C-alpha positions, 0 to 999 in steps of 0.5 A: 887722953881724947874723948870718942866723939861720934860725927853724924856727918854723911862722910865718915860713913862713906869714907867707910863704904871707900874701904868696903869697896876697895877691900873687895876690888882687892880680894876680886883681885886676889882671886884673879891671881887665883885663877891664872894659877889654877884655882882647882889644884887646893894645896895650890890655892892656900899657897897663893893665898899665904902669898897674896895675904902679904902683898900691898895692892899694886905689887897684887897689880902688878903680879897680875899683869906679869902672870896674865902675860905669862900664861897668855902672851900676846892676848889681851895686851890693849885691855890688859894694860887699860885694865892696869892703869884703872886699877893704880888709879882708883889705888891713887885716888882711895890712898889719897882719901884714906892717909888724910886727916880728916874734921869736920867742922860745923862752923863751917858746915864742911868736912875737911880733908887735910893732906901735908907732904915733904917734897924735896923740891916744895918743902913741907906743905899742908893743903885743905880740901873740902869734901861733899859727899857727892866727891867720895860717892863718885869715889866709891863708883869708880871702885865699883867700876874698876871692880866691874872692869876686872870682873868682866877682864877675868870672866873673858880672859882667865877662866878657863870656858865651860863645857856644856856638860860642866865640865872644864 
């Protein structure tokens, strides 16, 4: 039976902020997919939500990019490619943080991330990384920057412009 201990290391709170920030990014991505499908139709919106609810983040990125290319062929290709690259990069970095074992050692005064891998070419490897709060804060900022890029792209290329009377 394991005992629960509260960890006062600030990195623990920051990891929670990574979870929240990435969850919001994923929600924004789902919203962009809904807009591509025409979220004005309630039934279509519910169907899209049912589909995206069971999709992994990378499947949502692929779906978003494919749908945008179908809806706007030849439009904003460079911007879309850059955005997709950013989305996959931030996902990879987030996964490296969250799919690791963590330990705070007062003896070493460090919050440590342990990542294990077993590759055919390298065999079993365990790597320890010191994770100062600044590195985790930088990741949180990177996620927010990608969410901002997604929002700007969506506003510029996905959302229908509203007319001066407020109608679409």
